[in-house]
Legacy VTK file of the C-alpha trace (Angstrom):
# vtk DataFile Version 3.0
C-alpha trace
ASCII
DATASET POLYDATA
POINTS 748 float
203.840 -62.422 31.596
200.974 -64.916 31.169
201.588 -66.237 34.656
201.309 -62.657 36.105
198.043 -62.047 34.247
196.624 -65.338 35.451
197.592 -64.503 38.981
195.904 -61.119 38.801
192.690 -62.653 37.366
192.719 -65.235 40.100
193.196 -62.594 42.817
190.369 -60.503 41.301
188.054 -63.540 41.176
188.859 -64.323 44.805
188.094 -60.667 45.738
184.779 -60.648 43.929
183.789 -63.974 45.448
184.709 -62.732 48.925
182.860 -59.444 48.356
179.702 -61.254 47.140
179.900 -63.674 50.050
180.336 -60.834 52.460
177.425 -58.977 50.887
175.179 -61.996 51.187
176.269 -62.513 54.753
175.516 -58.864 55.639
172.217 -58.737 53.694
169.206 -58.702 55.991
166.371 -61.058 55.132
163.074 -59.518 56.319
160.028 -61.469 57.312
156.664 -59.694 57.586
154.034 -60.999 60.038
150.459 -59.729 59.662
147.948 -60.526 62.363
144.231 -61.121 62.052
141.709 -58.524 63.080
138.780 -58.375 60.643
138.223 -54.931 59.269
141.082 -53.661 61.451
143.401 -55.620 59.200
142.954 -52.980 56.500
145.638 -51.077 58.433
148.115 -53.576 56.936
147.696 -51.806 53.634
148.776 -48.498 55.162
151.851 -50.118 56.658
152.764 -51.767 53.332
152.612 -48.374 51.621
155.274 -47.042 54.018
157.424 -50.159 53.672
157.458 -49.670 49.917
158.148 -45.944 50.256
161.153 -46.520 52.491
162.468 -49.237 50.153
162.305 -52.206 52.614
162.551 -55.500 50.742
160.155 -58.133 52.178
161.521 -61.663 51.747
158.755 -63.671 53.435
155.141 -62.937 54.375
153.127 -64.830 56.964
149.697 -64.006 58.244
146.442 -65.071 59.773
142.844 -64.228 58.818
142.752 -60.726 57.332
146.516 -60.693 57.613
146.572 -63.760 55.412
144.271 -62.175 52.837
146.232 -58.959 52.456
149.607 -60.692 52.899
148.819 -63.326 50.199
147.826 -60.671 47.661
150.982 -58.677 48.421
153.029 -61.887 48.096
151.272 -62.666 44.787
152.498 -59.417 43.287
149.953 -56.661 44.075
151.383 -53.324 45.045
150.083 -51.566 48.220
148.458 -48.975 45.958
146.603 -51.730 44.057
145.529 -53.286 47.333
144.251 -49.910 48.462
142.126 -49.614 45.320
140.850 -53.177 45.603
139.651 -52.861 49.149
138.199 -49.401 48.746
136.064 -50.615 45.831
134.853 -53.767 47.610
131.402 -53.848 49.149
132.189 -55.821 52.268
128.587 -56.005 53.424
127.670 -57.914 50.268
130.898 -59.900 50.461
130.283 -61.142 54.030
126.574 -61.806 53.668
126.949 -63.752 50.375
124.504 -61.199 49.044
124.413 -62.314 45.430
123.517 -59.685 42.854
119.876 -59.914 41.898
120.534 -59.904 38.173
122.395 -63.210 38.272
119.521 -65.076 39.944
116.895 -66.974 37.984
113.366 -65.670 37.948
112.301 -68.416 40.345
115.129 -67.607 42.748
114.360 -63.876 42.633
110.781 -64.538 43.655
111.798 -66.918 46.425
114.457 -64.651 47.891
112.040 -61.765 47.973
109.318 -63.562 49.970
110.861 -64.964 53.103
112.407 -63.282 56.130
113.755 -66.412 57.932
115.036 -69.621 56.367
115.889 -72.703 58.401
117.492 -75.694 56.588
116.047 -79.118 57.297
118.097 -82.328 57.244
116.037 -85.503 57.484
113.133 -83.279 58.617
115.076 -81.857 61.525
115.938 -78.165 61.774
119.678 -77.715 61.270
121.217 -74.467 62.370
123.740 -73.336 59.705
127.426 -73.591 60.666
127.828 -69.941 59.653
125.788 -66.952 58.719
127.572 -66.983 55.318
128.974 -69.740 53.153
131.825 -67.430 52.173
131.170 -67.925 48.465
131.660 -64.230 47.627
134.896 -64.128 49.556
136.226 -67.103 47.625
135.103 -65.695 44.306
136.934 -62.465 44.986
140.170 -64.176 46.037
140.046 -66.652 43.162
139.713 -63.808 40.669
142.489 -61.708 42.216
144.818 -64.721 42.506
144.191 -66.051 39.033
147.608 -64.926 37.724
149.288 -67.208 40.267
146.602 -69.907 40.335
148.910 -72.666 39.124
151.470 -72.094 41.873
150.859 -74.744 44.558
154.087 -74.330 46.516
153.805 -70.841 48.082
157.619 -70.544 48.203
157.427 -70.022 44.458
155.274 -66.909 44.704
156.959 -63.554 43.965
157.364 -63.362 47.760
157.227 -66.668 49.697
154.097 -66.924 51.855
152.392 -69.001 54.539
149.239 -68.676 56.602
147.580 -70.263 59.602
144.261 -72.066 59.929
142.540 -73.995 62.770
141.244 -77.592 62.635
137.876 -77.065 64.185
137.564 -80.751 65.155
140.808 -80.995 67.075
141.653 -77.385 67.870
145.081 -77.883 66.330
146.982 -75.255 64.370
147.230 -75.995 60.627
150.100 -74.449 58.623
149.461 -73.742 54.980
152.452 -73.162 52.703
151.181 -75.282 49.851
147.847 -75.911 48.149
145.129 -73.900 46.456
145.952 -70.328 47.440
142.453 -68.774 47.385
141.028 -71.773 49.203
143.493 -71.754 52.117
143.415 -68.009 52.501
139.636 -68.036 52.610
139.874 -70.766 55.221
142.352 -68.768 57.311
139.798 -66.000 57.443
136.652 -68.087 58.118
135.562 -66.435 61.378
133.571 -69.042 63.400
129.784 -68.445 63.318
130.241 -65.741 60.630
131.534 -68.072 57.925
131.046 -71.800 57.468
134.199 -73.994 57.916
136.096 -74.947 54.750
137.034 -78.542 54.052
140.680 -78.941 53.045
142.367 -82.363 52.732
139.607 -83.912 54.848
139.953 -81.320 57.648
137.386 -78.650 58.565
139.301 -75.383 58.785
138.233 -72.139 60.443
139.971 -68.845 61.231
143.566 -69.291 62.206
143.203 -66.584 64.794
141.541 -69.145 67.067
144.968 -70.780 67.717
147.671 -68.391 66.404
146.691 -64.899 65.408
150.296 -63.626 65.206
152.476 -66.415 63.736
155.858 -65.046 64.911
157.449 -68.408 65.732
156.605 -69.908 62.353
158.298 -66.918 60.665
161.468 -67.472 62.724
161.634 -71.047 61.315
161.747 -69.569 57.765
165.334 -68.413 58.139
164.713 -64.671 58.279
166.931 -62.540 60.493
164.678 -59.530 60.936
160.925 -59.614 61.603
158.486 -56.737 61.149
155.218 -57.501 62.858
151.950 -55.617 62.407
149.484 -56.293 65.201
145.839 -55.297 64.613
144.364 -57.653 67.169
141.493 -56.497 69.317
141.754 -55.419 72.935
139.013 -56.105 75.428
136.050 -53.715 75.301
133.441 -52.720 77.849
129.836 -53.807 77.864
128.631 -50.851 75.838
130.348 -52.241 72.735
129.108 -55.837 73.213
125.790 -55.513 71.350
125.883 -58.357 68.819
126.566 -62.087 68.949
129.658 -61.545 66.769
131.028 -58.923 69.150
130.457 -61.169 72.158
132.204 -64.154 70.499
135.034 -61.901 69.439
135.475 -60.752 72.991
135.660 -64.341 74.195
138.249 -65.141 71.565
140.244 -62.088 72.608
140.756 -63.589 76.115
142.980 -66.238 74.503
144.710 -64.065 71.855
145.695 -61.403 74.352
147.172 -64.064 76.614
148.924 -65.742 73.682
150.420 -62.438 72.582
152.417 -61.951 75.790
156.147 -61.990 75.008
155.677 -61.854 71.234
155.954 -58.071 71.161
159.508 -58.075 72.583
160.559 -60.917 70.292
159.527 -58.907 67.223
162.405 -56.790 65.818
160.110 -54.017 64.708
156.651 -54.152 66.311
153.934 -51.954 64.712
150.694 -51.489 66.557
148.139 -49.151 64.858
145.771 -47.204 67.101
142.497 -48.727 65.930
140.609 -49.230 69.162
137.819 -47.019 67.800
136.992 -49.673 65.168
135.487 -53.162 65.329
136.193 -56.255 63.291
133.252 -55.330 61.078
134.067 -51.651 60.550
134.638 -52.113 56.820
132.634 -48.953 56.076
135.441 -47.044 57.798
138.215 -48.599 55.775
139.670 -45.258 54.691
140.291 -44.243 58.290
141.718 -47.670 59.180
144.188 -47.621 56.259
145.211 -44.094 57.264
145.940 -45.238 60.851
148.256 -47.917 59.388
150.180 -45.358 57.447
150.287 -43.011 60.438
151.851 -45.515 62.831
154.275 -46.826 60.229
155.573 -43.306 59.593
156.599 -43.194 63.233
159.135 -45.872 62.337
160.176 -44.158 59.093
163.898 -43.682 59.877
164.238 -47.165 61.347
162.763 -48.591 58.148
165.040 -46.431 55.961
168.044 -47.672 57.947
166.838 -51.239 57.517
166.480 -50.772 53.766
169.982 -49.334 53.520
171.392 -52.530 55.026
169.708 -54.694 52.379
172.140 -55.056 49.479
169.491 -56.249 47.053
166.586 -53.899 46.453
163.077 -55.039 45.803
162.135 -54.689 42.166
158.866 -56.093 40.888
156.162 -55.041 38.544
152.622 -54.548 39.848
150.496 -57.586 38.986
148.399 -57.165 35.873
145.103 -58.984 35.738
143.788 -60.522 32.537
140.323 -59.419 31.546
139.372 -62.555 29.677
139.838 -66.285 29.817
140.267 -68.364 26.674
138.213 -71.331 27.873
138.660 -74.786 26.343
136.848 -77.305 28.590
134.734 -77.350 31.747
135.514 -80.248 34.128
133.133 -80.806 37.041
134.072 -82.779 40.165
132.203 -83.412 43.394
128.611 -83.397 42.072
126.877 -86.768 42.200
123.227 -85.591 42.258
122.943 -82.899 39.628
123.537 -83.674 35.938
126.226 -81.892 33.991
123.582 -80.256 31.767
121.970 -78.625 34.858
125.265 -77.199 36.142
126.339 -75.944 32.731
122.892 -74.458 32.190
123.233 -72.382 35.357
126.799 -71.364 34.504
125.710 -70.134 31.072
129.341 -70.373 29.897
130.187 -72.046 26.616
133.278 -74.163 26.140
135.722 -73.075 23.484
134.901 -69.349 23.900
136.637 -66.405 25.481
134.824 -65.281 28.691
135.425 -62.496 31.124
136.120 -63.004 34.839
132.895 -61.098 35.495
130.932 -63.702 33.459
132.719 -66.509 35.277
131.906 -65.121 38.746
128.292 -64.491 37.653
128.043 -68.137 36.608
129.480 -69.364 39.882
127.022 -67.110 41.730
124.085 -68.466 39.706
125.039 -71.947 40.800
125.390 -70.810 44.402
122.034 -69.002 44.256
120.213 -72.304 43.669
120.955 -73.300 47.251
121.930 -76.769 46.096
125.624 -76.356 46.783
127.452 -75.667 50.039
130.679 -74.592 48.336
131.839 -74.016 44.773
135.554 -73.660 44.083
137.403 -73.480 40.786
140.869 -73.528 39.239
142.058 -72.561 35.764
144.539 -74.986 34.228
146.651 -73.877 31.251
146.608 -76.068 28.136
149.159 -76.414 25.291
146.655 -74.649 23.067
147.177 -71.454 25.088
143.651 -71.924 26.397
142.554 -72.886 29.902
140.392 -75.597 31.406
137.845 -74.543 34.068
137.966 -77.146 36.863
134.894 -76.861 39.110
135.018 -78.472 42.505
131.483 -78.632 43.905
130.339 -79.588 47.385
126.663 -80.292 47.426
124.430 -79.029 50.222
123.298 -81.714 52.642
119.954 -80.088 53.358
116.991 -81.714 51.695
114.386 -79.140 52.692
113.885 -75.727 54.219
111.363 -74.176 56.582
110.839 -70.505 55.838
108.802 -67.818 57.544
107.607 -64.284 56.889
105.149 -61.688 58.206
103.212 -59.057 56.295
100.543 -56.410 56.596
98.786 -54.314 53.950
95.444 -52.614 53.599
93.905 -55.302 51.348
94.994 -58.678 52.653
95.463 -57.319 56.178
97.758 -59.204 58.592
99.359 -62.449 57.418
101.912 -64.968 58.618
103.596 -67.179 56.026
104.846 -70.696 56.677
106.736 -72.304 53.788
108.135 -75.735 53.177
110.577 -76.126 50.315
111.973 -79.539 49.348
114.508 -80.323 46.652
114.930 -83.602 44.862
111.539 -85.017 45.805
110.969 -87.057 42.580
113.875 -85.980 40.383
117.384 -84.787 41.153
116.713 -81.259 39.949
113.130 -80.607 41.073
111.827 -78.155 43.649
108.619 -78.510 45.636
107.410 -75.343 47.316
104.342 -74.939 49.521
103.217 -71.666 51.158
100.473 -71.497 53.798
99.323 -68.008 54.762
97.423 -67.595 58.030
95.799 -64.391 59.209
92.837 -62.293 58.225
92.709 -64.114 54.899
93.856 -67.748 54.571
95.725 -68.420 51.352
98.098 -70.904 49.846
100.601 -71.194 46.976
101.950 -74.485 45.681
104.793 -74.799 43.141
106.442 -77.848 41.684
109.271 -77.021 39.286
111.663 -79.262 37.341
114.702 -77.125 36.523
116.273 -78.317 33.303
118.932 -75.574 33.230
119.533 -74.540 29.630
116.629 -76.615 28.334
112.836 -76.238 28.728
111.846 -76.431 32.365
108.367 -77.452 33.412
106.214 -76.549 36.428
102.894 -76.908 38.151
101.443 -74.016 40.107
98.299 -73.790 42.292
97.214 -70.673 44.211
94.287 -69.767 46.418
93.667 -66.095 46.995
91.032 -64.661 49.250
90.234 -61.233 50.653
87.283 -58.990 51.451
86.990 -55.236 50.919
84.376 -52.506 50.803
83.556 -51.521 47.228
80.945 -49.430 45.453
77.527 -51.021 44.949
77.980 -50.841 41.165
81.241 -52.819 41.409
79.968 -55.446 38.948
78.591 -52.790 36.569
75.171 -54.534 36.605
73.257 -51.256 36.563
72.001 -51.806 40.111
70.442 -48.543 41.303
72.472 -47.034 44.153
69.302 -46.382 46.188
67.858 -49.949 45.828
69.163 -50.965 49.214
69.765 -47.460 50.544
73.512 -48.156 50.578
76.408 -47.064 48.396
78.949 -49.686 49.348
79.010 -53.463 49.896
81.519 -55.710 51.585
82.856 -57.851 48.742
84.400 -61.269 49.324
86.768 -62.213 46.559
87.954 -65.852 46.004
90.282 -67.119 43.283
91.672 -70.627 42.774
94.071 -70.962 39.852
95.924 -74.105 38.669
98.526 -73.795 35.925
100.809 -76.246 34.131
103.568 -74.500 32.199
106.859 -74.951 30.329
109.437 -72.195 30.029
112.856 -71.582 28.589
115.446 -68.830 28.886
116.234 -66.863 25.719
119.053 -65.157 27.676
119.944 -65.202 31.350
117.401 -62.434 32.107
114.784 -63.231 29.472
112.301 -66.118 29.739
109.424 -67.296 27.562
106.678 -69.688 28.672
103.504 -71.427 27.572
100.924 -73.160 29.686
97.417 -74.437 30.318
95.215 -72.972 33.067
92.171 -73.703 35.173
90.626 -70.818 37.073
87.747 -70.808 39.552
86.492 -67.431 40.806
83.710 -66.425 43.122
82.423 -63.069 44.306
79.852 -62.868 47.123
78.633 -60.534 49.830
76.640 -60.584 53.047
75.689 -56.937 52.690
72.722 -57.420 50.311
70.349 -60.305 49.577
69.361 -61.049 46.013
67.750 -64.024 44.276
70.923 -66.121 44.264
71.350 -66.082 48.032
72.694 -69.179 49.824
73.297 -70.060 53.463
76.886 -70.567 54.499
77.099 -71.716 58.099
73.614 -70.249 58.578
74.817 -66.841 57.310
72.953 -65.631 54.191
75.435 -64.930 51.399
74.647 -63.520 47.985
76.713 -64.931 45.181
77.374 -62.069 42.796
79.428 -63.963 40.241
80.940 -67.426 39.876
83.001 -69.068 37.150
85.016 -72.154 36.349
87.264 -71.477 33.325
89.763 -73.454 31.257
92.276 -71.999 28.835
95.854 -71.518 27.628
98.441 -68.838 28.253
101.764 -67.459 27.061
104.194 -64.995 28.604
107.477 -63.216 28.058
109.481 -61.708 30.962
112.654 -59.632 31.259
114.004 -58.479 34.631
117.312 -56.735 35.226
116.238 -54.613 38.208
118.860 -54.545 40.937
116.223 -54.478 43.677
112.680 -55.813 43.624
111.105 -53.144 45.776
113.333 -50.069 45.368
115.264 -50.493 42.077
117.813 -47.844 41.247
118.907 -49.292 37.906
117.681 -51.850 35.443
114.836 -52.708 33.114
111.730 -54.858 33.568
109.168 -56.135 31.092
106.328 -58.584 31.555
103.736 -59.473 28.933
101.063 -62.159 29.191
98.034 -63.366 27.295
95.361 -65.699 28.701
92.806 -67.285 26.306
89.741 -68.818 28.034
88.298 -71.452 25.757
85.439 -73.089 27.756
83.807 -73.288 31.152
81.870 -75.838 33.204
80.147 -73.648 35.754
79.322 -69.967 35.558
76.681 -67.520 36.676
76.826 -65.695 33.369
76.529 -66.560 29.649
79.996 -67.652 28.568
81.704 -67.039 25.250
85.385 -67.366 24.418
87.539 -64.376 25.371
91.135 -63.435 25.952
92.962 -60.963 28.205
96.344 -59.435 27.406
98.426 -57.154 29.595
101.975 -55.782 29.726
104.301 -53.918 32.054
107.483 -52.029 31.121
109.654 -50.191 33.626
113.022 -48.410 33.839
115.138 -47.424 36.827
118.021 -45.004 36.401
120.520 -43.600 38.967
120.647 -39.786 38.924
123.350 -39.368 41.557
124.702 -41.323 44.510
121.523 -40.758 46.539
118.888 -40.018 43.868
117.304 -42.372 41.313
114.283 -42.182 39.040
111.755 -44.840 37.960
109.340 -44.766 35.066
106.875 -47.510 34.322
103.817 -48.019 32.139
101.166 -50.726 32.184
98.298 -51.581 29.876
95.765 -54.291 29.291
92.672 -55.159 27.279
90.138 -57.886 26.741
89.126 -59.351 23.363
85.764 -61.037 23.099
82.342 -60.403 24.579
81.620 -61.772 28.019
79.464 -60.803 30.912
82.207 -61.823 33.367
83.622 -58.885 35.324
85.840 -60.652 37.915
88.772 -60.601 35.486
88.362 -56.939 34.637
91.236 -54.559 35.484
90.824 -52.979 38.902
92.994 -50.038 39.941
93.520 -48.436 43.335
95.487 -48.623 46.560
99.193 -49.367 46.951
101.064 -52.631 46.900
102.290 -55.576 44.861
101.610 -59.252 44.188
97.860 -58.980 43.934
95.667 -61.592 42.272
94.637 -61.491 38.630
94.342 -57.996 37.246
94.218 -55.934 40.450
96.783 -53.128 40.111
97.787 -50.435 42.528
97.014 -46.799 41.755
97.921 -43.947 44.074
95.138 -41.564 45.160
92.290 -44.112 45.067
91.180 -46.938 47.330
91.589 -50.568 46.286
89.243 -51.699 43.439
87.875 -48.154 43.105
88.437 -47.964 39.329
87.461 -50.762 36.906
87.090 -51.596 33.243
87.992 -54.273 30.684
90.958 -52.183 29.445
93.354 -49.665 30.925
96.605 -47.793 30.498
98.663 -46.363 33.349
101.942 -44.541 33.815
103.888 -44.088 37.050
106.856 -41.788 37.665
108.906 -41.877 40.914
111.903 -40.093 42.377
113.715 -42.094 45.048
116.029 -40.299 47.554
118.137 -42.384 49.952
119.108 -40.174 52.956
120.731 -43.252 54.555
121.613 -46.717 53.374
118.420 -48.762 52.772
116.166 -45.780 53.595
113.955 -44.476 50.782
112.006 -41.269 50.521
109.885 -41.502 47.369
107.744 -38.953 45.552
105.267 -40.508 43.031
102.858 -39.339 40.361
100.558 -41.656 38.353
97.968 -41.179 35.622
95.546 -43.653 34.024
92.647 -44.104 31.703
90.341 -47.035 32.478
87.133 -48.041 30.651
85.386 -50.711 28.620
86.749 -50.966 25.063
89.250 -48.238 25.815
91.513 -48.960 22.858
88.739 -49.259 20.290
87.504 -45.714 20.315
90.757 -43.870 20.955
89.852 -42.613 24.450
93.257 -43.647 25.729
94.804 -40.815 23.739
92.829 -38.249 25.683
93.909 -36.472 28.877
94.128 -38.829 31.836
90.811 -39.375 33.574
92.474 -40.486 36.813
95.557 -38.992 38.498
97.184 -39.311 41.879
100.168 -38.274 43.909
102.109 -40.156 46.617
104.792 -39.382 49.179
106.235 -42.327 51.061
109.058 -43.477 53.290
110.392 -46.990 53.190
113.118 -48.954 54.973
114.658 -52.239 53.824
114.824 -54.608 56.803
115.433 -58.290 57.441
111.646 -58.702 57.538
111.262 -56.967 54.186
110.394 -53.394 53.203
108.504 -51.316 55.799
106.603 -48.549 54.000
104.164 -45.779 54.808
102.712 -43.789 51.904
100.348 -40.821 51.836
98.418 -40.457 48.582
96.116 -37.727 47.186
93.646 -37.630 44.256
92.942 -34.259 42.611
89.650 -35.650 41.243
88.419 -36.826 44.659
90.078 -33.940 46.478
90.956 -36.247 49.346
93.956 -38.149 50.624
94.564 -41.433 52.374
97.384 -43.426 53.969
98.549 -46.856 52.914
100.881 -49.084 54.962
102.872 -52.089 53.840
104.989 -54.028 56.320
107.219 -56.927 55.290
107.805 -58.942 52.112
104.880 -59.228 49.752
103.394 -62.732 49.401
LINES 1 749
748 0 1 2 3 4 5 6 7 8 9 10 11 12 13 14 15 16 17 18 19 20 21 22 23 24 25 26 27 28 29 30 31 32 33 34 35 36 37 38 39 40 41 42 43 44 45 46 47 48 49 50 51 52 53 54 55 56 57 58 59 60 61 62 63 64 65 66 67 68 69 70 71 72 73 74 75 76 77 78 79 80 81 82 83 84 85 86 87 88 89 90 91 92 93 94 95 96 97 98 99 100 101 102 103 104 105 106 107 108 109 110 111 112 113 114 115 116 117 118 119 120 121 122 123 124 125 126 127 128 129 130 131 132 133 134 135 136 137 138 139 140 141 142 143 144 145 146 147 148 149 150 151 152 153 154 155 156 157 158 159 160 161 162 163 164 165 166 167 168 169 170 171 172 173 174 175 176 177 178 179 180 181 182 183 184 185 186 187 188 189 190 191 192 193 194 195 196 197 198 199 200 201 202 203 204 205 206 207 208 209 210 211 212 213 214 215 216 217 218 219 220 221 222 223 224 225 226 227 228 229 230 231 232 233 234 235 236 237 238 239 240 241 242 243 244 245 246 247 248 249 250 251 252 253 254 255 256 257 258 259 260 261 262 263 264 265 266 267 268 269 270 271 272 273 274 275 276 277 278 279 280 281 282 283 284 285 286 287 288 289 290 291 292 293 294 295 296 297 298 299 300 301 302 303 304 305 306 307 308 309 310 311 312 313 314 315 316 317 318 319 320 321 322 323 324 325 326 327 328 329 330 331 332 333 334 335 336 337 338 339 340 341 342 343 344 345 346 347 348 349 350 351 352 353 354 355 356 357 358 359 360 361 362 363 364 365 366 367 368 369 370 371 372 373 374 375 376 377 378 379 380 381 382 383 384 385 386 387 388 389 390 391 392 393 394 395 396 397 398 399 400 401 402 403 404 405 406 407 408 409 410 411 412 413 414 415 416 417 418 419 420 421 422 423 424 425 426 427 428 429 430 431 432 433 434 435 436 437 438 439 440 441 442 443 444 445 446 447 448 449 450 451 452 453 454 455 456 457 458 459 460 461 462 463 464 465 466 467 468 469 470 471 472 473 474 475 476 477 478 479 480 481 482 483 484 485 486 487 488 489 490 491 492 493 494 495 496 497 498 499 500 501 502 503 504 505 506 507 508 509 510 511 512 513 514 515 516 517 518 519 520 521 522 523 524 525 526 527 528 529 530 531 532 533 534 535 536 537 538 539 540 541 542 543 544 545 546 547 548 549 550 551 552 553 554 555 556 557 558 559 560 561 562 563 564 565 566 567 568 569 570 571 572 573 574 575 576 577 578 579 580 581 582 583 584 585 586 587 588 589 590 591 592 593 594 595 596 597 598 599 600 601 602 603 604 605 606 607 608 609 610 611 612 613 614 615 616 617 618 619 620 621 622 623 624 625 626 627 628 629 630 631 632 633 634 635 636 637 638 639 640 641 642 643 644 645 646 647 648 649 650 651 652 653 654 655 656 657 658 659 660 661 662 663 664 665 666 667 668 669 670 671 672 673 674 675 676 677 678 679 680 681 682 683 684 685 686 687 688 689 690 691 692 693 694 695 696 697 698 699 700 701 702 703 704 705 706 707 708 709 710 711 712 713 714 715 716 717 718 719 720 721 722 723 724 725 726 727 728 729 730 731 732 733 734 735 736 737 738 739 740 741 742 743 744 745 746 747
């Protein structure tokens, strides 16, 4: 009996073994090939949705460029629905341009980035054209964050779905296969479109977009032992001249000559070839991502029954949980490699991340972006390494920028300074590893300069030296200086005033938080007001032209300031908060046209920007200032009128009045604005401001009374590469007249 039972068990075991072997033999191993195509590659997401719906199990994923990006995330464990959400919520314009959020930049970087229209890097004093319009830092940051759950997998066969991608060695033109390594790094390299993104250095090779050599890696997938290949082809076709309007589009057309030729024969060798109808889109049509994803779904549904049949022949069904991202990182140590110039304290000061604490991925990416915003680093990559303590080490790999200086240019026009052309030279590491030397020369109707030397100590006290020369002329009332000059003395009511200010400041500042700074300093200020319109007793000859010096001073003092700035845009903020408070104490003078006594001037600005809806936002701001101490000096009074920013000393804009039309040693002002954006980067603004301005305004309570000055404004502005272009019509109920103001380009 025992022998019979043993025989039956043996026969059953043989049957099960044969059945399993037969099942494995009949099981179909599916490889998925995803081509490159820029924004057109979003169609891959639509196809993946249908594959999942029909139950097709994908056993291997291979891709190039955008196909590599979407394919790697799918292989890492993201569901098609998650990919849809990720890409719909991504601002691709900011991603491609490396447009770093304003709130992560330092105060110095904010000012520099909002001054210049063109920046040309210099290497050994020679202009060096960048290898790409973007360093690709934002792309890497996004991929590194999304791939963090599989960051420690270096062999891509160990991913939930095995994966490979293709890159191009830009030096040799050879194809480079990536199936091992740092996943976010190699995927970013596979999608580094030449001229749009800078090449990425991997194992000593400079890698660019794999589409240059193999945009549809069918042959490589065959080598992976799959017996059924689904290929999704989103490559471009040739377009006519009407669609060749940009350099990127022209280069893409040239690249298409090769990819179209290389594609011949691959379609017939693909078991199931899927070609979405996306000829209406370009490689940069990320703003039409919804429609592109829908086209992917639409074409995949045409193969619905073929996919269902394929799934029925797969004995093992695909079961995997959607990937869950961690919100925080338990950080233990920060290890920095690759930086030989900048000290560890400087890098950690920019990161603003403390070792031994839990941080969010948002805080990590903001820290990486702060480092990138300095311009000192060509590339910043990171990995998270698990520790026995259940914490992780942050390993930063930094590639320093080779540029040692920059030449930057800008143009501007406004009603006070008139036309101006700005030439800037910025040099880093002149005397110390972490210093910045910045020199502006402004040519035009009024020659000016601005010199800055700044030693950036990161988390510690930074020090700087600043020197500015401001000069302009403008028609003002005869009683501008409040000297009780009778209006009819010269039978005129206006004079042409020439305003000159030279200010030198030495300061030290520190950051209380990433968006709050506090500083102290010492200041020298030389001012001079003169006119050619009238001749008084203090007239001098300048180049044989009689000039009357109305007021002259040479002051020395100390200062302190506190600044907070979380605005998301310097010129048209839609959210955020801004505060600036400053006090100057003038202690002595060496040359003045008036009797000097010690005095101080304090002023403050506070502003809020709030989004109302997708297209509407509101801004509310208040300013005030006052002088303490008796002095006959009027140059440093508060002067209100006109429209604009970045004016010298205490000249403030006020809608409804001309520049310098209102003056006093103290003032209070409130401005309310509604901003409507009919199109992206277009702003229609309605403004209303009120103010009280007088001498000793806050001593007698007059500032509580109804506003003495009011004004309305209606303007239209456009954000361009040259800066904001604005036209604003203003009206004063008191004057019962209106006037136009124009501002073209960045303010400087």
